[in-house]
N, C-alpha and C positions, 0 to 999 in steps of 0.2 A: 402287554407289558409284563415284565417278570415280577412274580410275587403278588400280582393282582388276581382277584377271583375272576374267573371266566364265566360270562353269561352263556348258558348252554343252548338256548333256543327259545322259540315262542312258547309262551305259557299254555296255549290251548292245545299244543301237541304233546306235552309231557304229562304222564301219569304218575301218581304217587309210587307205583311199583317200579317205575324206571329209576327212582332216585336211590342213591346209596348214602353211606355215612359221610361221604366227602361233599355232598350237596348241601346248600342252605337255601332257604326261601326268605328273601328280603321283602318285607311289606312296608309300604310308605302310606302314611295317613294323608288323605286329601285335605283335611281341615287344618291340622296342626304340624304337618310335615314330620312327625315322629317316624323313625325307621326302627322296625322290630325284625328280629331274625327268628325263624322257625326252623326246627330240625326235623327232617322227614320221619325218623323213628318215633319221636315224641308225638308228632302230629298223627301218625297212623294209630298209636295207642289211644290218644284222646278221641279220635273218630270212631274207633271200635267201641269204646265205652259209651259214647253217645248213642250209637246205633243199638247197642244192647239194651240201654235204658228205654229207648223209643220203641223197639220191637221185642217185647218180652216174650212173645209167642214163638219167636224164631229159634232156630237151633243155637245152643249156647257155645258150641265149639268155636274157638278163636280162628281156626283154619277157614271156616265159612265166612266169617266177618273179614278176615285179613284179605281174602280173595276179592270181596266186594270193595274194600277200601283201596286196594292196589289198582283198581280200574278207574278210580276217580281222577279226573283231569285236574291239574293244578289250577287252571282258570276258574273252575267251579268254586274253589275255596274263597274267592273274592266275595261271594255273596254271604258267607257265614262268618267272616273275620270281623272283629270289632277292635278299635283302637283302645288300649288300656289307659291312655291319658284322658282323652276327650269323649270316648264312647261312640265315635263316628263309625257307621257301617256302610256309608255311601261312597262310591268312587275311589276307594282305596285301590292302590296298584301294587302288584307284586312282580318279582323277577326271581328266576332260579339261577344260582351261581354254583360253580364247582371250584372247590379250594385247590390251590396249586399243590403239586406232589410233596413238597417239603414242609408244608404247613401242618 
């Protein structure tokens, strides 16, 4: 349909590095059905900050961490996402969409 976001494929085949600013990750909570939207750039920055805090002994350059985060598959994010309304972490689903060109 015209004007609708396009689902770009299976979540286990897509890596964070494959996503551009036109992509969105829609997450649906299994318990309360809340739908949230994640932006790839923001998600990358948050993940890099988490890894830096966890691995203080590793190199501090962002290039090292960005390379690691870009290889993370989108399906792996389901394990670490939590609903902001009810706090559920189990069985949440996500899909990757691409915005239409005129949006």
